[in-house]
Rosetta silent file (secondary structure, phi, psi, omega in degrees, C-alpha in Angstrom):
SEQUENCE: MESLTDLPPATWRLINTEVSDGAMNMAIDEAIMLSVAKNQSPPTLRFYRWEPPCVSVGYSQSIRHEIDLERCRERGYTWVRRPTGGRALLHIDELTYSVVAPQEEPRVAGDIITSYRGLSLGLVEGLRTLHGGVVQADRIETGKESEKSAACFDLPSHYEVTAYGKKLIGSAQVRKNGVVLQHGALPLEGDVSRLVDVLALQEPDRVTLRGKLLERAIALDEVVGRVVPFNEVAKALTVGFGRALNINFTTGKLIPFEREMAKRLIIRYTGDEWTFV
SCORE:     score description
SCORE:     0.000 S_00000001
   1 L     0.000  136.887  175.946  -12.455    7.154  -17.358 S_00000001
   2 L   -60.678  145.657 -178.261  -15.311    6.205  -15.026 S_00000001
   3 L  -146.897  177.956  175.779  -15.246    8.245  -11.810 S_00000001
   4 L  -111.996   29.958 -175.091  -17.172    9.087   -8.665 S_00000001
   5 L   -71.756   -8.498  176.216  -17.275   12.811   -9.439 S_00000001
   6 L   -77.996   -7.527  175.939  -21.092   12.792   -9.146 S_00000001
   7 L   -69.085  151.547  172.508  -20.590   12.501   -5.362 S_00000001
   8 L   -59.550  145.237 -178.384  -20.899   15.693   -3.340 S_00000001
   9 L   -61.971  146.361  177.761  -17.501   17.353   -2.944 S_00000001
  10 E  -129.180  152.512  175.061  -15.569   16.383    0.210 S_00000001
  11 E  -110.903  123.502 -179.710  -12.616   17.883    2.010 S_00000001
  12 E  -118.577  160.955  174.823   -9.913   15.497    3.161 S_00000001
  13 E   -88.844  142.361  176.857   -6.572   16.049    4.890 S_00000001
  14 E  -116.559  123.993 -179.668   -3.369   15.472    2.905 S_00000001
  15 E  -127.546  132.856  171.667   -0.241   14.437    4.799 S_00000001
  16 E  -119.590   98.902 -176.659    3.221   13.716    3.418 S_00000001
  17 E   -89.140    3.597  176.216    5.223   12.261    6.279 S_00000001
  18 E    57.323 -118.324 -164.285    8.190   11.407    4.071 S_00000001
  19 E  -109.771  132.820  169.106   10.492    8.798    5.641 S_00000001
  20 E  -148.198  165.722  173.902   10.034    6.534    8.695 S_00000001
  21 L   -76.233  173.469 -171.370   10.984    2.945    9.497 S_00000001
  22 H   -62.167  -46.362 -177.909    8.542    0.158    8.967 S_00000001
  23 H   -62.211  -42.538  178.864    7.208   -0.125   12.504 S_00000001
  24 H   -67.187  -37.618  179.249    6.610    3.635   12.763 S_00000001
  25 H   -62.161  -43.512  177.988    4.877    3.758    9.394 S_00000001
  26 H   -66.911  -36.474  177.828    2.405    1.091   10.521 S_00000001
  27 H   -64.492  -39.632  179.452    1.983    2.805   13.885 S_00000001
  28 H   -66.085  -45.683  177.748    1.182    6.113   12.183 S_00000001
  29 H   -55.407  -48.719 -179.126   -1.383    4.503    9.884 S_00000001
  30 H   -68.308  -35.712  177.861   -3.147    2.898   12.846 S_00000001
  31 H   -61.966  -39.948  176.598   -2.912    6.106   14.921 S_00000001
  32 H   -64.555  -42.018  178.493   -4.642    8.014   12.125 S_00000001
  33 H   -56.884  -44.564  179.378   -7.272    5.240   11.992 S_00000001
  34 H   -66.126  -40.089 -178.581   -7.934    5.617   15.746 S_00000001
  35 H   -66.641  -42.886  178.078   -8.103    9.395   15.436 S_00000001
  36 H   -64.386  -39.414  178.197  -10.605    9.255   12.585 S_00000001
  37 H   -60.263  -31.468 -178.683  -12.710    6.769   14.646 S_00000001
  38 L   -90.595    4.421 -177.403  -12.823    9.329   17.472 S_00000001
  39 L    60.464   27.457  176.387  -13.784   12.087   15.013 S_00000001
  40 L   -89.696  -21.678 -179.067  -10.596   13.937   15.931 S_00000001
  41 L  -133.103  148.753  175.585   -9.268   13.840   12.380 S_00000001
  42 L   -77.926  170.472  170.850  -10.897   14.072    8.922 S_00000001
  43 L   -50.100  139.844 -168.625  -10.551   11.444    6.189 S_00000001
  44 E  -132.602  135.127  168.049   -6.861   11.407    5.367 S_00000001
  45 E  -110.000  123.374 -179.678   -4.630   10.626    2.393 S_00000001
  46 E  -122.148  142.788  174.483   -1.023   10.059    3.410 S_00000001
  47 E  -117.950  142.061  179.613    2.142    9.479    1.387 S_00000001
  48 E  -160.750  167.366  172.981    5.309    7.955    2.901 S_00000001
  49 E  -136.816  176.554 -168.185    8.363    5.837    2.255 S_00000001
  50 E  -121.201  128.267  175.814   10.472    3.419    4.282 S_00000001
  51 L  -146.524  118.660    3.530   14.008    3.752    5.590 S_00000001
  52 L   -72.723  168.481  175.776   15.660    1.325    6.085 S_00000001
  53 L   -52.701  146.626 -171.905   14.037   -0.953    3.451 S_00000001
  54 E  -140.096  138.379  167.704   11.474   -3.175    5.153 S_00000001
  55 E   -92.571  123.341  172.324    9.653   -6.441    4.427 S_00000001
  56 E  -110.126  146.435  176.439    6.061   -6.289    5.505 S_00000001
  57 E  -123.923  156.582  179.892    3.690   -9.214    5.710 S_00000001
  58 L   -70.151  161.818 -176.072   -0.066   -9.334    5.926 S_00000001
  59 L   -53.083  -37.418 -175.462   -1.923   -9.765    9.180 S_00000001
  60 L   -92.509    1.099  177.915   -2.597  -13.462    8.533 S_00000001
  61 L   -88.528  164.650  176.996    0.945  -14.302    7.353 S_00000001
  62 L  -114.181  114.008  172.951    3.787  -15.650    9.490 S_00000001
  63 H   -59.651  -40.462 -175.841    7.088  -13.811    9.364 S_00000001
  64 H   -61.864  -35.899 -174.543    8.722  -16.754   11.134 S_00000001
  65 H   -99.056  -21.267 -174.041    7.645  -19.226    8.463 S_00000001
  66 H  -111.027  -12.941  179.843    7.570  -17.143    5.267 S_00000001
  67 E  -116.735  135.932  175.238   10.495  -14.728    5.617 S_00000001
  68 L   -88.447   99.891 -172.664   14.178  -15.646    5.807 S_00000001
  69 H   -69.272  -28.893  178.642   15.279  -13.201    8.546 S_00000001
  70 H   -67.117  -41.005  177.742   19.003  -13.971    8.115 S_00000001
  71 H   -63.432  -37.872  176.925   18.800  -12.990    4.452 S_00000001
  72 H   -59.489  -48.343 -177.333   16.995   -9.791    5.561 S_00000001
  73 H   -60.332  -40.115 -179.092   19.770   -8.978    8.010 S_00000001
  74 H   -61.715  -30.821 -175.802   22.433   -9.542    5.359 S_00000001
  75 H   -98.169   -1.129 -179.242   20.749   -6.972    3.106 S_00000001
  76 L    78.837   21.569  179.844   19.979   -4.439    5.794 S_00000001
  77 L   -91.598  144.452  168.083   16.216   -4.999    5.624 S_00000001
  78 E   -99.502 -176.116  179.924   13.922   -4.775    8.641 S_00000001
  79 E  -148.725  155.398 -179.712   10.535   -6.449    8.918 S_00000001
  80 E  -156.622  148.684  174.207    7.067   -5.716   10.233 S_00000001
  81 E   -98.013  125.857 -177.862    3.658   -7.307   10.360 S_00000001
  82 L   -77.969  159.936  168.684    0.885   -5.111    8.958 S_00000001
  83 L   -81.023   -8.562 -178.573   -2.564   -4.595   10.436 S_00000001
  84 L   -99.600  171.943  179.268   -3.991   -5.189    6.995 S_00000001
  85 L   -82.862 -153.236 -179.516   -4.323   -8.348    4.940 S_00000001
  86 L    86.163 -171.395 -172.225   -2.554   -9.278    1.790 S_00000001
  87 L  -119.533 -176.536 -169.686    0.841  -10.850    1.230 S_00000001
  88 E   -68.298  148.794  177.407    4.487   -9.916    1.635 S_00000001
  89 E  -136.329  146.862  168.807    6.029   -6.768    0.190 S_00000001
  90 E  -105.994  115.282 -177.706    9.561   -5.397    0.082 S_00000001
  91 E   -93.071   98.076 -176.900    9.311   -1.656    0.673 S_00000001
  92 L  -153.904  136.188  179.966   12.278   -0.143   -1.170 S_00000001
  93 L    51.951   52.316 -175.352   12.520    2.583   -3.831 S_00000001
  94 E  -142.803  169.168  166.230    8.780    3.136   -3.590 S_00000001
  95 E  -112.954  133.099  173.059    5.960    5.463   -2.673 S_00000001
  96 E  -112.286  136.116  173.862    3.367    4.185   -0.207 S_00000001
  97 E  -113.379  155.179  167.632   -0.054    5.733    0.120 S_00000001
  98 E  -138.714  142.027  174.751   -2.635    5.236    2.834 S_00000001
  99 E  -117.980  128.602  177.079   -6.308    6.222    2.888 S_00000001
 100 E  -129.365  122.813 -178.234   -8.202    6.408    6.180 S_00000001
 101 E  -155.773  151.751  175.289  -11.915    7.266    6.182 S_00000001
 102 E   -59.107  147.167 -177.490  -15.116    6.362    8.007 S_00000001
 103 L   -63.848  -25.945 -179.935  -16.927    3.395    6.460 S_00000001
 104 L   -79.944   -9.571  174.246  -19.963    5.583    5.750 S_00000001
 105 L   -61.304  122.668 -172.386  -17.810    7.877    3.565 S_00000001
 106 L   -56.147  -26.667 -176.741  -19.209    7.164    0.045 S_00000001
 107 L   -75.874  -14.434  174.452  -15.724    6.836   -1.464 S_00000001
 108 L  -125.427   10.626 -177.974  -14.946    3.767    0.635 S_00000001
 109 L   -68.761  159.839 -179.747  -18.502    2.513    1.242 S_00000001
 110 L    93.858 -170.041 -178.661  -19.577   -0.985    0.425 S_00000001
 111 L   -75.824 -179.754 -174.839  -17.628   -4.243    0.677 S_00000001
 112 H   -60.717  -45.780 -176.976  -13.864   -4.447    0.347 S_00000001
 113 H   -63.762  -39.948  179.618  -13.869   -5.061   -3.397 S_00000001
 114 H   -63.313  -44.590  179.890  -16.238   -2.170   -4.002 S_00000001
 115 H   -70.436  -34.464  173.155  -14.088    0.241   -1.995 S_00000001
 116 H   -56.461  -46.551 -176.632  -10.940   -1.070   -3.706 S_00000001
 117 H   -61.001  -46.255  179.414  -12.538   -0.247   -7.019 S_00000001
 118 H   -61.386  -46.920 -176.328  -13.432    3.324   -5.984 S_00000001
 119 H   -69.424  -33.514 -178.881  -10.030    4.122   -4.512 S_00000001
 120 H   -70.913  -21.047  172.425   -8.119    2.625   -7.455 S_00000001
 121 H   -60.108  -38.701  177.281   -9.964    5.027   -9.733 S_00000001
 122 H   -66.784  -41.540  179.871   -8.100    7.813   -7.926 S_00000001
 123 H   -63.360  -47.172 -177.476   -4.759    5.984   -8.225 S_00000001
 124 H   -63.791  -46.546  178.582   -5.285    5.327  -11.926 S_00000001
 125 H   -53.238  -46.087 -177.283   -6.412    8.915  -12.658 S_00000001
 126 H   -68.096  -45.945 -178.218   -3.280   10.254  -11.025 S_00000001
 127 H   -68.448  -26.950  178.330   -0.851    7.860  -12.683 S_00000001
 128 H   -69.495  -17.431  172.170   -2.365    8.432  -16.096 S_00000001
 129 L   -72.157  -15.407  174.898   -1.096   11.982  -15.910 S_00000001
 130 L   -97.396  -33.720  177.299    2.356   10.406  -16.020 S_00000001
 131 L  -159.171  131.354 -175.624    1.589    7.691  -18.560 S_00000001
 132 L   -71.507   -8.781 -177.552   -1.564    6.824  -20.419 S_00000001
 133 L   -84.828    2.866 -179.977   -0.968    3.083  -20.227 S_00000001
 134 E   -82.837  129.514 -178.264   -1.966    2.808  -16.557 S_00000001
 135 E  -139.174  169.206  175.396   -5.376    1.146  -16.155 S_00000001
 136 E   -94.136  124.461  177.930   -7.609   -0.490  -13.598 S_00000001
 137 L   -60.632  145.240  171.918   -7.614   -4.268  -13.736 S_00000001
 138 L   -66.897  163.783  173.394  -10.945   -5.977  -14.326 S_00000001
 139 L   -64.051  123.925 -173.519  -12.493   -8.049  -11.584 S_00000001
 140 L  -131.257  164.207  174.194  -10.499  -11.265  -11.919 S_00000001
 141 L   -96.551  128.947 -173.309  -10.122  -14.669  -10.413 S_00000001
 142 L  -100.001    8.970  175.631   -6.774  -14.996   -8.746 S_00000001
 143 L    93.375  174.200  179.653   -6.679  -18.787   -8.512 S_00000001
 144 L   -69.011  149.720 -179.556   -6.824  -21.312   -5.694 S_00000001
 145 H   -57.743  -35.076  179.528   -5.273  -20.315   -2.385 S_00000001
 146 H   -66.751  -17.575 -179.824   -2.815  -23.182   -2.682 S_00000001
 147 H   -90.568   -9.163 -176.775   -1.506  -21.686   -5.925 S_00000001
 148 L   -83.124  143.553  177.547   -0.733  -18.286   -4.432 S_00000001
 149 L   -92.900  178.959  178.070    2.802  -17.436   -3.342 S_00000001
 150 L   -76.683   -9.241 -173.320    3.778  -15.333   -0.292 S_00000001
 151 E   -90.995  133.939 -177.973    4.512  -12.371   -2.584 S_00000001
 152 H   -62.968  -40.366 -172.601    1.950   -9.619   -3.013 S_00000001
 153 H   -85.939   12.619  176.569    2.873   -8.761   -6.605 S_00000001
 154 H   -60.322  -44.864  179.956    2.488  -12.384   -7.773 S_00000001
 155 L  -143.543  144.934  172.924   -0.954  -11.646   -9.190 S_00000001
 156 L   -71.035  146.196  176.095   -3.175   -8.579   -9.474 S_00000001
 157 L   -98.627 -177.700 -178.033   -6.325   -8.626   -7.365 S_00000001
 158 L   -53.189  128.222  170.431   -9.769   -7.242   -8.186 S_00000001
 159 L    58.548   23.367  176.820   -9.600   -3.707   -9.683 S_00000001
 160 L   -80.126  171.986 -171.205   -5.944   -3.110   -8.844 S_00000001
 161 E   -90.002  129.214 -176.939   -3.741   -0.779  -10.837 S_00000001
 162 E  -134.268  162.764  172.724   -1.836   -2.283  -13.786 S_00000001
 163 E  -146.919  133.295 -177.540    0.230   -1.226  -16.778 S_00000001
 164 L    54.561   33.550  178.757    0.999   -3.405  -19.832 S_00000001
 165 L    75.748    9.666 -179.426   -0.925   -6.190  -18.089 S_00000001
 166 E  -116.290  149.467 -177.706    1.384   -6.130  -15.085 S_00000001
 167 E   -72.260  131.402 -176.894    0.582   -5.186  -11.506 S_00000001
 168 L  -110.398  -31.718  178.988    1.837   -1.718  -10.590 S_00000001
 169 L  -130.623  132.595  174.183    0.401   -1.133   -7.071 S_00000001
 170 E  -107.078  120.442 -175.958   -0.169   -3.676   -4.342 S_00000001
 171 E  -120.307  157.312  177.688   -2.842   -2.637   -1.821 S_00000001
 172 E  -146.205  158.746 -171.549   -4.344   -4.048    1.366 S_00000001
 173 E  -141.283  151.617  170.839   -7.180   -3.054    3.635 S_00000001
 174 E  -142.199  150.422  175.505   -8.510   -3.393    7.190 S_00000001
 175 E  -127.263  131.125 -175.282  -11.749   -2.201    8.791 S_00000001
 176 E  -156.670  135.558  175.952  -12.014   -1.478   12.471 S_00000001
 177 L    55.735   37.758  176.230  -14.198    0.683   14.698 S_00000001
 178 L    74.866   16.920 -176.606  -16.223    1.870   11.728 S_00000001
 179 E  -126.586  141.538  175.041  -13.123    3.075    9.843 S_00000001
 180 E  -101.768  131.291  168.675  -11.422    1.849    6.656 S_00000001
 181 E  -117.913  120.203  171.272   -7.663    1.831    6.307 S_00000001
 182 E  -124.657  130.400  173.401   -6.261    1.009    2.891 S_00000001
 183 E  -133.987  156.973 -176.028   -2.613    1.350    2.050 S_00000001
 184 E  -153.996  155.954 -176.252   -0.595    0.347   -0.958 S_00000001
 185 E  -110.764  131.176  177.716    2.918    0.249   -2.376 S_00000001
 186 E  -117.954  105.653  177.079    3.955    1.703   -5.754 S_00000001
 187 E   -63.665  125.990  179.527    7.493    0.655   -6.799 S_00000001
 188 L   -87.799  -29.666 -179.067    9.161    3.705   -8.325 S_00000001
 189 L  -164.840  169.970  172.071   12.198    1.919   -9.723 S_00000001
 190 L    94.044 -177.656 -176.948   14.370   -1.155   -9.501 S_00000001
 191 L   -76.597  111.604 -177.784   13.947   -4.901   -9.608 S_00000001
 192 L   -70.331   -7.569 -178.215   10.395   -5.885   -8.682 S_00000001
 193 L  -100.268    7.738 -176.994   11.543   -9.405   -7.863 S_00000001
 194 H   -58.985  -31.458 -179.744   13.934   -8.428   -5.032 S_00000001
 195 H   -55.198  -35.874 -176.303   11.478   -9.656   -2.392 S_00000001
 196 H   -55.851  -28.801 -177.429   12.154  -13.231   -3.588 S_00000001
 197 H   -63.885  -22.265 -173.611   15.689  -13.014   -2.208 S_00000001
 198 H  -118.728    9.425  172.743   14.362  -12.929    1.399 S_00000001
 199 E   -79.506  151.508  178.793   11.394  -15.317    1.211 S_00000001
 200 L   -80.388   83.597 -174.666   11.761  -18.659    2.979 S_00000001
 201 L  -132.547  153.794  166.582   12.007  -20.767   -0.165 S_00000001
 202 L   -75.035  153.420 -172.218   14.043  -23.554   -1.605 S_00000001
 203 H   -57.700  -41.643  177.777   16.242  -22.370   -4.445 S_00000001
 204 H   -61.664  -37.067  178.063   14.236  -23.951   -7.290 S_00000001
 205 H   -68.096  -36.731  178.644   11.032  -22.306   -5.932 S_00000001
 206 H   -61.055  -44.459  178.924   12.901  -19.011   -5.621 S_00000001
 207 H   -62.526  -42.843 -178.225   13.888  -19.143   -9.256 S_00000001
 208 H   -64.851  -46.761 -179.940   10.350  -19.999  -10.345 S_00000001
 209 H   -64.180  -39.231  178.082    8.779  -17.197   -8.293 S_00000001
 210 H   -58.865  -44.009  179.222   11.321  -14.646   -9.509 S_00000001
 211 H   -61.421  -42.723  179.758   10.339  -15.454  -13.076 S_00000001
 212 H   -63.493  -43.907 -178.837    6.633  -15.043  -12.260 S_00000001
 213 H   -63.649  -41.086  178.073    7.151  -11.691  -10.594 S_00000001
 214 H   -63.880  -28.013  179.091    9.146  -10.346  -13.510 S_00000001
 215 H   -82.055  -28.701 -167.326    6.318  -11.430  -15.831 S_00000001
 216 H  -110.869  -13.705 -176.682    3.485  -10.115  -13.662 S_00000001
 217 E  -124.699  159.699 -176.491    4.741   -7.020  -11.889 S_00000001
 218 L  -152.907  150.150  174.670    6.318   -3.704  -13.019 S_00000001
 219 L   -99.805  159.904 -173.496    7.838   -0.579  -11.498 S_00000001
 220 H   -63.149  -34.960 -178.694    6.847    2.929  -12.472 S_00000001
 221 H   -62.310  -35.060  178.043   10.145    3.788  -14.171 S_00000001
 222 H   -68.899  -30.345  179.652    9.618    0.982  -16.636 S_00000001
 223 H   -75.657  -46.637 -171.590    6.121    2.254  -17.419 S_00000001
 224 H   -86.959  -27.052 -178.690    7.018    5.946  -17.767 S_00000001
 225 L    93.973   10.270  175.276   10.520    5.589  -19.206 S_00000001
 226 L  -160.362  162.004  175.018   12.238    7.580  -16.422 S_00000001
 227 L   -81.005  117.910 -178.891   12.562    7.561  -12.676 S_00000001
 228 L   -93.450  123.759 -177.386    9.795    9.824  -11.375 S_00000001
 229 L   -60.339  150.647 -177.774   10.672   11.548   -8.081 S_00000001
 230 H   -48.888  -52.127 -174.477    8.633   10.692   -5.002 S_00000001
 231 H   -68.304  -29.888  176.132    7.106   14.143   -4.619 S_00000001
 232 H   -68.062  -37.709  177.239    6.116   14.338   -8.287 S_00000001
 233 H   -67.144  -44.312  179.729    4.271   11.038   -7.940 S_00000001
 234 H   -59.680  -42.460  178.291    2.633   12.152   -4.704 S_00000001
 235 H   -62.527  -43.849 -177.612    1.388   15.338   -6.436 S_00000001
 236 H   -64.560  -41.808  179.168    0.048   13.346   -9.400 S_00000001
 237 H   -67.070  -36.257  176.527   -1.825   10.970   -7.101 S_00000001
 238 H   -59.797  -47.185  177.903   -3.268   13.841   -5.108 S_00000001
 239 H   -62.054  -40.455  179.524   -4.603   15.323   -8.284 S_00000001
 240 H   -61.408  -47.685  179.096   -5.940   11.935   -9.342 S_00000001
 241 H   -61.623  -40.234 -179.563   -7.838   11.341   -6.132 S_00000001
 242 H   -63.225  -47.451 -179.935   -9.223   14.846   -6.309 S_00000001
 243 H   -66.931  -49.369 -171.162  -10.470   14.482   -9.872 S_00000001
 244 H   -73.675  -33.232 -171.555  -11.747   10.916   -9.770 S_00000001
 245 H  -114.958    5.038  177.597  -13.376   11.082   -6.300 S_00000001
 246 L    57.081   55.463 -176.871  -14.342   14.759   -6.090 S_00000001
 247 E  -118.404  136.401  166.461  -12.135   15.515   -3.118 S_00000001
 248 E  -101.343  131.221 -176.968  -10.600   18.847   -2.114 S_00000001
 249 E  -105.021  139.073  171.142   -7.382   18.395   -0.084 S_00000001
 250 E  -114.614  120.376  179.766   -6.114   20.518    2.742 S_00000001
 251 E   -63.142  129.373 -177.326   -2.455   20.024    3.530 S_00000001
 252 L  -142.241 -167.469  177.824   -2.001   19.036    7.158 S_00000001
 253 L  -146.332  171.765  177.460    0.129   17.156    9.629 S_00000001
 254 L   -63.980  136.563  178.291   -0.304   14.665   12.390 S_00000001
 255 L   -83.324  165.122 -178.662   -2.184   16.053   15.361 S_00000001
 256 H   -54.297  -40.955  176.524   -0.813   15.572   18.920 S_00000001
 257 H   -55.206  -44.803 -175.931   -3.151   12.623   19.553 S_00000001
 258 H   -68.568  -41.136  179.867   -1.846   10.819   16.491 S_00000001
 259 H   -63.287  -43.392 -178.283    1.805   11.511   17.341 S_00000001
 260 H   -70.589  -40.371  179.432    1.397   10.276   20.922 S_00000001
 261 H   -64.887  -38.504 -179.166   -0.660    7.221   19.820 S_00000001
 262 H   -63.989  -39.666  178.616    1.967    6.317   17.215 S_00000001
 263 H   -60.115  -38.910  178.404    4.669    6.382   19.940 S_00000001
 264 H   -70.935  -44.751 -174.164    2.557    3.906   21.983 S_00000001
 265 H   -68.348  -27.295 -178.264    1.701    1.695   19.032 S_00000001
 266 H   -65.410  -24.061  176.461    5.325    1.335   17.852 S_00000001
 267 H   -63.133  -41.792  176.943    6.001   -0.673   20.999 S_00000001
 268 H   -67.028  -44.529 -176.490    3.529   -3.270   19.697 S_00000001
 269 H   -69.348  -18.651  174.186    4.822   -3.190   16.148 S_00000001
 270 L   -99.070   -0.896 -175.947    8.379   -3.798   17.235 S_00000001
 271 L   -90.836  150.009 -177.741    7.450   -6.475   19.803 S_00000001
 272 H   -66.514  -29.972 -176.225    7.753  -10.191   19.253 S_00000001
 273 H   -63.182  -40.688  175.017    4.190  -10.872   20.481 S_00000001
 274 H   -79.352  -45.300 -170.583    2.752   -8.992   17.473 S_00000001
 275 H   -66.287  -43.645 -170.045    5.497   -9.676   14.956 S_00000001
 276 L  -110.181   47.190  176.281    5.947  -13.431   15.336 S_00000001
 277 L   -64.161    0.000    0.000    2.361  -14.669   15.686 S_00000001
């Protein structure tokens, strides 16, 4: 597999923050981004999950117009608007990763597509230790904007991670203050079309999109043939990033600045002014 191992070795921080709700997860990602921008924290790879299950939408999406909040309430789902782009995701039974690094870091340097390609090499390398059928998608055309649905897993984007021709990880990115934040969702098990239940759609459109997602997306248990525990996947991905991108990881935790900043930022992520733009 092609890699970036010819780069000089780098040392990054590894954090496994386990479980938080959706607003806190987004607040932590942004707090790490601010800390890296201030040179208070090194480049960071973080793994986490969401409790309760949460629907997240991209920065340019409208929760009010694209998500059926009553259906979310009925199912016990919360909702949050991400600082990154992309489309809607249901975070349930999954592992989420985030990468935060300065833009001059060679592993995320270049335009968004170039950095996607580099980081997905790490994701693929790690997941291939669990199953050899995981590959990086070629650069592809994803169709006209009018043909895209609100769901992230509707179609794979450039260089995303796939298995058996189906999208396995949905990732999104933002760049701010000279820092790159990329995070992505890896469904570990379950029905990859569950998001459709809470999109603001007419029933015929809901049925059509459900069929598309089942054809185009896949969860890790279907690829591997078993449910792989969260921490086993996190370990595999850590190894993959290390091998493919020539990174040494030091296990760490959030520093006081990041913890305090996350507490401040969660006020924004739970507020209507941010959420219902």
